[in-house]
N, C-alpha and C positions, 0 to 999 in steps of 0.2 A: 093736177089733183094728186095730193100726197096720200090720201086714204082711199083704199079700194071700197067698192060698193058694200061688201059684207061688213067691213069694220065700221063704215059710216052708219049702216043700219043699226048695228049694235050700240054705237055711240049715241045715236039719236034717242034710243030708249033710256040710256043712262042719264042723258042731259035733261030729260023730262023730270028727273028726280031732284034737280037742283032747287034749293029753297030760297035763295036770295041772289043778288047781283054780285059779279066778280069782275075785276079788272086785270087783264093780262098786260104787264109792262114788258115790252120787247126791246132788246138791245141787239141790233143787227148791222152787219157790215155788207160788203159786196161779194162775199164768198158764197159757195154752193150751199153750205149748211145754213147760212143766214137766209138765203132765198127760200130754202125748203121750210125753215122755221116760220118765216113770214106766211108762207102758203098754209102751214098747219094752223097757226093762230087765226088767220082769216077764215079758214074753213070752220073752225070752232065757233067764231063769232057769228058766222052766217047760219049756224045750226041752232043757236039759242039766243033769245033776246036778253037773257041774263048776263051774256058775256060781252064785254067791251075791250077794245085793244088800244094801247097807247105806246108810241115810240119813245124810248128814253135811253139813257146810258147806264148800264149796270157794271158790276165789277168785271164780268167776262162778256166778251162778244164773240160768237153769238150765244145769247141766253134769253130766257124770259121768266118773269116771276108771276106767281098767282096770288092775288090780293083781294081783300075786301075793299070797296071804295073808301078812300080816305085813310087807309091803314095798310102798312106793310106787314103782311102776314108771316113772311119769313121763309116761304117755299120758292126755290128757284131751280129751274132745269137748264143746265149748261150743256146743250146738245138737244137732240130731238128724241123725246121719250116714246119711241116705238119699240117693236120687238117685245122682249119680256117686260119692259118698263111702261108699256101702254096702260096697263092696269094702274100703275102708280100715278099716271097723269089723270085718269078718270077719277080715281079716289080723291086726288088733290082738289079737282074741280068741285066735286060733291061736298067734301068736308069744309073747304073754304067758303062755300055758298051757305053753310049752316047745317048741313046734314051731319048728325052725330056719328063719330067713328064707332065701329063695332069692337069696343074694348071694355073690359070689366071696369065697373065704377071705382073699385079700389085702386086700379092702375091709373085711371083718369085723375083721381085725387092726388096720387103720388106725383104725377107730371106737373099738375098745377102748383104744387108746393115747392118745386125746384126754384131756388134763388140763384142770382148771379147770371152772367152772360155766357151763353153757350152757342158758338158758331160751328155747326157741323158741316163737313164736306164729305161726300161719298163718291169715290171713283168707281165707275161701273163699266161693264161691257153690255151692250144691248142683247147679247146672246147668253148672258149669265143667268142661270135659274135661281141662284142664291141672292142676287143683288136686290130684287124687288122687295123682299122681306125687310131688308135694312132700310131701303129708301122709304118705304111706306111707314115704317115705325117712326123714323125721324121726322117725316112729314106730319104725322099725327101729333108728335110732340110740339112741332112748330105751330100747329093750329091751336093747340090747347094752352100754350104758354108763350106770352109775348117776349120772354127773355131768351127763347130758343129759336134759332134759324137753321135752315138746312138747304144745301145746294147739292143736287145730283150732277155729277160731271161725267159725261161720256168720254172714256179714254180715247176712242177713235177720233173724236172731234178735237181733243186737246192733247195730241200725241207729244208735243214738245214739253208741255207741263208735266205729263206723266213720266217722260224720260228724265226730266230735270229732278223730279222728286223720287226717282228710282222706284216707282210703283210697279211691282212684278205680279200682283195677283188682285183679283176683284172678288167681292167688294172690299175696298180699303177705306176706312173712315178716319178722317182727321178731326180733332176738336181744337178750336182756337189755334189752328195751324200746326198742332202737334199730333203725332200718331195716337190713335185711340183704340183701334181694333181692326181685325179683318175676318172675313168669312161670315157665314150666316149668323145673325143675331136677332133675337126677338126684342120687342119693346121692353119686356121685363128684364132681359139680360142687359140691355143698354142702361136701364135705370140702376141695376145692381152694380154695373161697372162704374157708374157715376157716384156710387156710394149712397144712393137714396132708396135702396131696397128695404124690406121689412127687417126690424131689429128684434132682439130677444124678447122685448116686452110684448110683442104681438103674439108670442107663443106661451106666455106665462100662465094663462088661465085655461089652457086646454085640458079637458078631462082625460084620464087614461083611455087608451084604445083597447079594443079586443084584439085587433090585428093591425100592426103598423108595418107597412111595406117600405123598404129602403131601396129606391131605384124606380124610375118611371119608364123603362123600356118595355119591350113586348112581354118579358117575364113578369115585371112588376105590375103592369097594367092588367094582365091576365089574372095574377094572384089577387089583386085588389077587387076586381069584378067578381071573382068566385067567392071571395070572403064576404063582400057586401051583399051578394045574393042570398047569403045565409041569414041576413038581417042583423048582422053584428057591426059594431062601431069600427069603421075602417079608415085608415089614413095612409097617405103616400108622401114620402119625402123624396124629392127628385132634384139632383143637381142640375139636370137639364131634361125636361120631359121628352121622352122619345129616345134619348141616349144616342148610340152609334147610328141608329136607323135614320136619324135626321140627316146624316151625311151620305146616305146610300141613294144613288140616283135611280137605277133601274132594278126592280125586283120582279123576277119572272118565275120564282119557284115557291110562291105563296099559294098553296093549293086552292083551286077554284077561282083564283084571280089571275088571269093570264099575264097582265102587266100592271104594275103600279110603281109609284115613286115613294121613296122614304118619307118625305115631308107629308105626302098625302095620306100614307098609312098612319103616321103619327097623329095627324089631325083627327082621323077616324077613331084611333085608340083613345085620344083625349076626350072626344065627344062621348064615347061609350062609357068611359070612367065617370064623367060628370053626370051622366044619366042616373047614377046610383047614389048621388049625394056623398061621395067619398071626399074626405078632407084632403085636398091636394096642396102640398106645400112645395111649390116649384122654386128652383134656384137656391136650394138649401143643401148644404153638404154635411153628411154625418161625419163626426170625428172620433166618437167613442161609444162603445157598447158595454154595458155592465148589467149583470144579472143579479137582482136583489129579489124582493118579494115579486116585483114586476120587473120587466126588462126596461132599462133606461138607455135612451139614445141621446147623446149630447151632440148638438149641431155646432158648426164652425162659429156661428154668431153668439154662442154661449147658452142658447136655450136648451132645456132638457125636456124631452118628451118621454112619456111612460106608456107601456103597453103590456097586456097579458101575454101576447105572443108577437114575435117579429119575423118577417120574411125578408131575407137579404137577397136583393136582385140588382146588385150594383154593376153587373155586366163586366166587360173587359174592353181594353183598347188594343188596337194593333201596335205591335212593337215597331217603332220607326227605324229606318236606316240612318236618319239624320244627315242627309247629304243635300247640297243645293238642288232645288227643283222639286224635291219630294213634297213639301208643303204647298208650293205654288201650283203644282199640277195635280193636286189631289182632286179626284173626280173629273180630271181633264186628261186622262191617260194613266195617272197613277191610281192603282186599285189595290184592294186588300182581300177581296173575296172572289175567287175564281168561279164558284158556283153561281154567285149573284151576277157578276159583271162580265164573265167570260163570253157569253153569247153576243155582247155588244161589240166584241173585237173579231167577229167572224171574218175570215179571209185576210186578217192583218198580221203583221209581225209584232211579237211581244217578247218581253224578257220576264223571267221569274228570278227574283233575288232570294236565295235560300236553297240549300241542298239537303235539308232534313226531310222527314216524312211528309210534312205539310207542303213543302216546296216541290218535291218530286211528284206527289199526288196532284198538285196544281198543274205541273207541267204536262203530266199524262192527260189530265182532264182537258187542258187547253189545246193540246196537240190535235185533238179530234175536231176542234172548232176553227182554230186560227190557221194562218198560212205557215208560220214558223215560230218556234219557241227557242230562245236562248236562256239557258240556266246559268246563273252566276253564283258560285259558291266561294266563300272567303277561305275556307280550309283547303289543304292539298287534296282531300278526298271528300266525296259526298258522304253525308251522315245517315242517309235514308236506309231502310231495310233492303237487304240484297234482292228480295223478290221485286221490290219497286224499281230498283236500279236496272234489273234485268228487263223489266217491261219497258222502261224508259229507253234503254239502249236499242230496243227492237224497233223504235219509231223512226221513220225516215226524215221527219221534219223537226228534229230537235238537235241543238248543239249544246254541249256541256262545257263550261269554262270553269276550271277549278283554280284555287290559289289566286283568286281575283278580288280586289277591293273596289267596290263601287265608289266612284268619286263624284259623279254628278248625273242628274236626270235633266236632259236638255229639252227645249221647246220654245215656242213663241206664245201662241194662245193655248196650245195643247202640246203634249209630249211628241217630240220627233226623234229622240234617241237617248242612249245611255252611254256613259263613259266609265271605264274601269281601268285599274292599274294591275298589271301582272306583278304579283308580289315577289317573284323570283328575280325578274329582270328590271323591275320598276318602270317598264315601258307602258305608256298610256295607249289605250285602244278605245275606239268609238264605234257603236253599232247603231245604225239607223233603224227605227221602229216606231210603232204608234202606241204601245201600251207597256206599262211596267207593273207587274204584280209583286208586291212585297210580302214574302212568306217566311218571316223569321220569327214567327210565333205571336201569340196573344199574351197580354199582360192583364190578369184579372185585377179589378179595382177593389182589392181587399187589404191593402197595406195598413189601413186605419184600424183593423181589427186586433192587431197585436197577436199574442200567443194563445189567447184563451179559446179561440175556435180552431178546431183541427183543420189544417190545410195541407195540401200536397206540397212537394218541394217547389212546384211552380207557382204556389200561392193560391191554388184553387181550393174552394171550400169543399170538404168531404161531406157528402150527404148520403142518406140511405134511400130506400125505394119510396119513402113517404116525403122526401125532401127535408128530413130532420138532420140537424147538425149534432155535435156532441153535447151541446148545451140544451137542456130541456126548455121547450118553448121557443127556441130559435131555429128557424127553418131557412133554407136557401134555394134559389132557382136560377136557371139561365146560365149565361156565359161566365159568371163568377164561380161556378161550381165545377166539380170534376166530371161533368157530363162528357160523353165521348165526342159529341159533335156540337159545333157552335152554329146554330141556324135559327132564324126568327121563329119558324114554326115549332121547333123543338123547345125553344125558350118559353113560348106560350104554353105548351103542354106541361112543362115543368113548373111553371107559375101556378097553373091550375092544381097540379099535384100538391105543391107546397101549401096552398090555401086550404085544400081539403085535409091535409095532414095537420095543419094548425087548428082547424075547426074540430077535428077529432081529439086533438090534445086538450082543447078548451073544455069540451063536454066531459072528458074523463078526469079533468083536474079542477 
């Protein structure tokens, strides 16, 4: 028996929701994965009279496809979809049987309009928490449109294929055999990448807003909710709803919530925002701001939105070291926030890249949690304040390496070490460890604003205690501003402040 009693009990409840018959076509060999796969599909067939099984030959062995009788629906699992992918299997069974996917009608219409042949393949790991989002989105597209097919490939079951294609991170998506994308992607993001997202014409008839929020992270969500609660017309333009928080795994400092995960928090934010009838324009990037009688925001797609006031909450991104391994092991040992992710490395060995104030504060912070910290600084001396250096030097479990250039972050499925070059001798060194914290600063997402809005030399928007910028009617909140600390809870507070500031501005003008 492949499924334990608890999972079978859960599955039995879901299978009762099936609306029509499905056919599982199985391509199996004599290997262990094949025998386990056969056991799984047989168990499924025994649990529901709606499910039939047929042996066949598919492109990959072992694999099985989920179909309506007499029709190839386009969903294939190459490998056994257990672990994080178990939900993907359950949803595929329900949706192919005729149960409607929980997707906005606007998105369903977009998927159905896609023309041309699209063969998607997603390489996953069954322990990857980002992979199911991509697998489930592409499966939905396959159910809705006969021109689209999708195969989930478990990298562990197809190691030779993964090595041959040099796939170093999951999820990795190929389209018609060519690289399409990697990392977490929503259905809307996939459509946008395919060039079938909303165009400027969809924004042409929008009336001016009272408050238009640019950015859909914690600051933007908070600002929009506070504005909408005043009963005024509110919109959000978000390049990616949730922003950086979508990439944060463990959050343990969001007061009153002991532990949550970024995607879960973002889902709650989105739900809360939608409760207020806020006009959310997701996957749209602002490219120009101009103050006329109203404030005008031009989007990348050419649309121009108008509003009586604007709140900029475009956030910031971590400055990358740009060495091999950094992108591959993001959230698998490579971290950027010691406050958020430090406790996950309790008792382990870690490195901090960066010897400025943020790097040394991170090292001091981490030294109280982890087994050992190695600080790697590019320059011959640390740049942090003397008082911080003094505190660091008093700690017994910290090693400082200066004049060192990070060359690679190493690992297999997660980080196992860091390599650096001594810039004086040009000798390479390697340190074995389990985590790397990149602390070479944040880059605010404010480049598109030009010179009209006052910013610090680091690009942060200068705001007063009401969240107001130097342009009347334009406010800012969160990590894109000159706030002293960049934290989710602080961003939410500043979003509320900016919304109240904007409302005060509106009633006085």
